[in-house]
RODO-720704 format. One record per residue (C-alpha): residue number from 1; x, y, z. Coordinates in steps of 0.5 Angstrom, whole numbers, padded with zeros to 4 digits. Layout:
zator,x,y,z
NUM,X,Y,Z
...
END
This chain:
zator,x,y,z
1,0327,0129,0160
2,0320,0131,0160
3,0318,0138,0159
4,0312,0142,0161
5,0307,0144,0156
6,0301,0147,0158
7,0302,0145,0165
8,0303,0138,0163
9,0309,0133,0163
10,0311,0131,0156
11,0317,0127,0153
12,0320,0131,0147
13,0320,0127,0140
14,0328,0125,0141
15,0326,0122,0148
16,0320,0118,0145
17,0324,0116,0139
18,0330,0114,0144
19,0325,0110,0148
20,0321,0107,0142
21,0328,0104,0140
22,0330,0101,0146
23,0324,0098,0147
24,0323,0095,0140
25,0330,0094,0137
26,0326,0090,0131
27,0323,0096,0128
28,0326,0102,0125
29,0323,0109,0124
30,0325,0114,0118
31,0322,0121,0116
32,0322,0125,0110
33,0320,0132,0109
34,0315,0132,0103
35,0314,0140,0103
36,0317,0146,0107
37,0315,0152,0104
38,0317,0157,0110
39,0310,0157,0113
40,0307,0150,0112
41,0311,0143,0113
42,0309,0136,0111
43,0313,0130,0113
44,0312,0123,0112
45,0314,0118,0117
46,0315,0110,0116
47,0316,0105,0121
48,0318,0098,0119
49,0319,0091,0122
50,0320,0085,0119
51,0314,0083,0115
52,0310,0090,0116
53,0311,0097,0114
54,0306,0103,0117
55,0306,0110,0114
56,0303,0117,0116
57,0304,0124,0114
58,0303,0130,0118
59,0303,0137,0117
60,0304,0143,0121
61,0303,0151,0120
62,0309,0154,0123
63,0308,0159,0129
64,0300,0156,0129
65,0302,0154,0137
66,0307,0155,0142
67,0310,0148,0141
END
């Protein structure tokens, strides 16, 4: 279900993952928390399908935004 953020509609991560899984059954997504020191969190996400894999890393600072 979309949520309003700064006056715009966004799908939550859970909704985006569910939609992706429905539309791309051959893919899988795994996540791993690499670091969580209480203020910064670093996460790696891996998307895999037969014959290919992509990985990305993101860092977020807790409380730096309203999201």
